N, C-alpha and C positions, 0 to 999 in steps of 0.2 A: 504494500500500500504506500503510495507516494505523497499523498497530501491529505489535509484535514477533511475535505469533502469526501474523498474516497474512504477515509477511516470511518466517518459517520455512516455512510451507505453500507459499508461492510458489516459493521456491528449491528445495524438495524436489521439486516437480513438474517444473520446467523445466531445471534446471542452468544453467550459464553464470554471468554476472555479475548481481547483483541490486542495483539502485540504488533507494533509498527516499527519496521526497520527503515531508518532514514539513511540515504546514500551519503557517503563521505564526499566532501568538496572535491578532493583529488580524483575520485571515481567519476564524478560528473564531468570534470574537465577531460578526463581520459576518454570516456565513452561518448560524450556529446561534443567534444572539441570546442567548448566554450565555458565561460565563467558561469557560476550559479547566480541566479537572481537574488537569492537569499543564502546566507551562510548555513552550514549544517546546524549550528547552534540555534539560529533563528527558526529553521524548519522544525527542529526537535521541540523547541518551546511551543510553537504553534500547534503541532500535533498533540503535545501533552495537555494542552488546554481543552481538548475535546473530551467531554465526559464519558464517551464510549470507549476511549482508549485505556487499556489496562496498564500498558508499559511501552515506552518508546526506547528503542535501542539504536545505537549507531551501527551501521553495517560493518562487516568484517574489515579488518585492515587489509588483508590480502584479497584482492578482487577475484571472485570466482571460487573461493575456498568453501563458502557456505557453512562455516563453523557455527553460525548462528542457528542453523537448523538443529544441531545437537543441543544447543543451549535452550531453545524454546520448545522443541519437539511438537511442532504444529500438527493439528489434525488436517488442516487445509492451508494452502498458500494462496493468497489473493493478490493479484497483480493489477496495476493500472491498465487502462485501455491502450496505452502506448508502449507497453513493455514487451514487445515481441521478441527482441533479442534475449532479454532476461529469461523469458519462458523457455526459449530454445535451449539456452545454456543450463537452466535448471533441469530440464528433461534429460539432457545429455548427462549431467552430473549424477542424477539419481539412477539412470540406467546403468552407468558404469559401476555403481555401488549396490546394485540390486535393491534399490530403495524406492518406495512408492508413496508419495504424498500428493493427493489431488491438488490440481492447480485450477483456480477459477479466475476469470477476468471480469473486471468492472467494465461497464458500458459507458462510452463517452456521453456526457451530459453537459451541453454548453451552459456556461454561466448566464443567468438571466439578469438583465439590468432592472433595478427597482423602479 
């Protein structure tokens, strides 16, 4: 889950605990080839303010290691609508380790102007 709107939608759908991993600034620079709009600290604080979020974690230091999965032991992984490459990499990672965690995707919902 990558932002607070996605966090709210995810928790409303499934119940239970919601753990949100926030990408490290250096990973955003590496993967998107640009600077972040908001720092990882700002993003973590914004997500943590959502009442539906149980815990906010900073993503693994090593890109693609997915150690966070062992820490959290999720029943399901929910990714944002624009996380195609992450989903592909997670599927590859789990396949190589004979591990299976369902992956769900959020649907794009444009922000409405008040």
